[in-house]
C-alpha positions in Angstrom: 189.3 77.9 -90.2 190.7 75.0 -92.3 188.3 72.8 -94.2 186.9 69.8 -92.4 189.6 67.2 -91.9 189.2 63.8 -93.6 190.7 61.9 -90.8 194.0 59.9 -90.9 194.9 61.1 -87.4 198.6 60.7 -86.8 198.9 62.1 -83.3 199.8 65.5 -82.0 203.3 67.0 -82.2 205.7 68.7 -79.8 204.6 72.0 -81.4 201.1 71.3 -80.1 202.5 71.4 -76.5 204.9 74.2 -77.2 202.0 76.4 -78.5 199.9 75.9 -75.4 202.8 76.5 -73.1 203.8 79.7 -74.9 200.2 80.9 -75.1 200.0 80.6 -71.3 202.9 83.1 -71.1 201.8 85.3 -74.0 198.1 85.3 -73.6 197.3 88.3 -75.8 195.8 89.0 -79.2 199.0 90.2 -80.9 200.9 87.0 -80.0 198.0 84.7 -80.9 197.5 86.4 -84.3 201.2 86.1 -85.1 201.1 82.4 -84.2 197.6 81.5 -85.5 198.9 79.2 -88.2 200.6 77.1 -85.6 197.3 76.9 -83.7 195.5 75.9 -86.9 198.1 73.3 -88.0 199.3 71.8 -84.8 196.2 72.0 -82.6 192.9 72.6 -84.4 193.7 70.4 -87.5 194.8 67.3 -85.4 191.7 67.7 -83.2 189.6 67.6 -86.3 191.3 64.5 -87.6 191.1 62.9 -84.1 187.3 63.5 -83.9 186.8 62.3 -87.4 188.6 59.0 -86.9 187.2 58.3 -83.4 183.6 59.0 -84.5 183.2 55.5 -85.8 183.7 54.1 -82.3 181.7 56.8 -80.6 178.6 56.4 -82.8 178.6 52.7 -82.0 178.4 53.6 -78.3 175.6 56.2 -78.9 174.2 57.0 -82.4 172.8 60.2 -81.0 176.2 61.8 -80.5 177.1 65.0 -82.3 180.1 64.1 -84.3 180.9 67.0 -86.7 184.6 67.8 -86.2 184.0 71.5 -85.8 184.1 74.2 -83.1 180.8 74.4 -81.1 179.8 70.8 -82.0 182.6 68.6 -80.7 185.7 70.8 -80.5 186.2 73.6 -77.9 186.8 77.2 -78.7 190.2 78.7 -78.1 188.6 82.1 -77.4 187.2 82.7 -73.9 183.6 84.0 -73.7 184.0 87.8 -73.6 180.9 88.1 -71.4 182.7 86.4 -68.5 186.4 87.2 -69.2 186.6 91.0 -69.2 190.0 92.0 -67.8 191.3 88.4 -68.1 193.5 86.7 -70.7 191.4 86.2 -73.8 192.5 82.7 -74.8 192.1 79.2 -73.2 195.3 77.4 -72.6 193.7 74.0 -73.1 191.7 72.4 -75.9 189.3 69.5 -75.8 186.6 67.6 -77.7 183.4 66.2 -76.3 181.0 63.6 -77.6 177.5 64.5 -76.3 173.9 64.5 -77.4 172.6 67.7 -79.0 170.3 68.6 -76.1 170.0 71.9 -74.0 170.9 70.2 -70.7 173.9 68.2 -72.0 176.0 69.3 -69.0 173.6 67.4 -66.7 173.9 64.3 -69.0 176.7 61.8 -69.5 179.3 62.8 -72.1 182.8 61.8 -73.2 185.8 64.1 -73.5 189.5 64.3 -74.4 191.6 67.3 -73.4 195.2 68.6 -73.8 196.5 71.2 -71.5 199.9 72.9 -71.2 200.9 70.3 -68.6 199.2 67.0 -69.3 196.4 65.3 -71.2 193.3 63.5 -70.0 190.2 61.7 -71.2 187.1 60.2 -69.7 183.4 60.3 -69.2 180.8 61.6 -66.8 178.6 64.6 -66.0 180.2 68.0 -66.6 177.8 69.6 -64.1 175.4 67.1 -62.5 172.4 68.6 -60.8 171.5 67.5 -57.3 168.4 65.6 -58.4 170.4 63.7 -60.9 172.8 62.4 -58.3 169.8 61.7 -56.0 168.4 59.6 -58.8 171.7 57.9 -59.2 171.6 56.8 -55.5 168.1 55.7 -55.9 169.2 53.4 -58.8 171.9 51.9 -56.6 169.4 51.2 -53.8 166.8 49.7 -56.2 169.2 47.2 -57.9 172.7 47.0 -56.4 173.6 44.1 -58.6 172.8 46.0 -61.8 175.0 48.9 -60.5 177.9 46.5 -59.7 177.7 45.1 -63.2 177.7 48.6 -64.7 180.9 49.5 -62.8 182.6 46.1 -63.3 185.1 47.8 -65.6 186.5 49.7 -62.5 188.2 46.6 -61.0 188.8 44.9 -64.3 192.5 43.9 -65.0 192.5 46.3 -68.0 191.7 49.2 -65.7 195.1 49.5 -64.0 198.4 51.3 -64.1 198.7 54.1 -66.7 195.4 53.0 -68.4 193.3 53.3 -65.2 190.2 55.4 -65.1 190.0 57.1 -61.6 186.8 58.2 -60.0 186.5 62.0 -59.5 184.0 64.4 -58.1 183.2 66.3 -54.9 181.6 64.2 -52.2 179.4 64.7 -49.2 181.4 64.6 -46.0 178.6 63.1 -43.9 178.2 59.4 -44.7 174.7 59.0 -46.3 174.4 55.2 -45.8 176.9 53.9 -43.2 176.2 50.2 -43.7 177.3 50.1 -47.4 180.5 48.4 -48.3 183.3 50.9 -49.1 183.4 49.8 -52.8 179.9 51.2 -53.3 180.0 54.0 -50.7 182.7 55.9 -52.6 180.2 56.2 -55.5 177.2 56.7 -53.4 178.7 59.8 -51.6 179.4 61.7 -54.8 177.8 65.1 -55.4 179.2 65.0 -59.0 180.6 62.2 -61.0 183.2 61.7 -63.7 186.0 59.2 -64.6 189.3 60.3 -66.0 192.7 58.9 -67.1 195.2 61.7 -66.5 198.5 61.3 -68.2 201.8 63.1 -68.4 203.0 63.9 -72.0 204.3 60.6 -73.5 205.2 59.2 -76.9 201.6 57.9 -77.3 200.4 61.5 -77.6 202.5 61.9 -80.8 201.4 58.7 -82.5 198.2 57.3 -84.2 198.2 54.8 -81.3 196.6 57.6 -79.2 193.4 56.8 -81.2 193.6 53.2 -80.1 194.3 54.1 -76.5 191.4 56.5 -76.2 188.8 54.6 -78.2 189.6 51.4 -76.2 189.1 53.4 -73.0 185.9 54.9 -74.1 184.5 51.5 -75.2 185.4 50.2 -71.7 183.2 52.9 -70.1 180.3 52.3 -72.5 178.2 50.1 -70.2 178.4 52.6 -67.4 177.7 55.4 -69.8 174.4 53.7 -70.8 173.6 53.2 -67.1 174.0 56.9 -66.4 171.7 57.7 -69.3 169.0 55.5 -67.7 169.5 57.5 -64.6 169.2 60.7 -66.5 166.1 59.6 -68.4 164.3 58.5 -65.3 164.1 62.0 -63.9 
């Protein structure tokens, strides 16, 4: 792996996308090894620089975040886990970074992420794998202080959260209405079995410029109050 990047993120390149798209077609060790320098220079190195430069904003949101721009800390591995991928293509055709606290159950805790796939890129915040009692506690928080919940999600209907910059609410939901008398604006959150917010974008010029750092950091900061709210939910378990 290359040395830790010092920052100065300038965006990704068309070669970044081309590599992921070609890897999807040629997902084998021979092809990857012959194109490994492209992976290191056009994917891994920009991710390191991106993580380094955005860390200043992320540590202001949560000083407990892991922020080292390395695989296994913030940056995903390109290799699939051999324990679960026998007989399957050995490489992932997407790459991402996460900002999370260094705790064993981080998947049941709120975290931030940015991901590039062969077809689009996306970024957001939420639970990677919320446990049932976590979401039950989330509903309890809403019931106990609905005004505080409304304040925490005020970003959702804010003028900045619209169009191409809009974070949408995602997550499987219960089909049976749990609390029928709630307004729809709250019910869509209350019904969730899992919870995360994402901005999903087609490849655009922003992806290839330093302004991607501004776009993503602004979005992450916009979600900060709700991130802190979710941590209070988590810590109350």
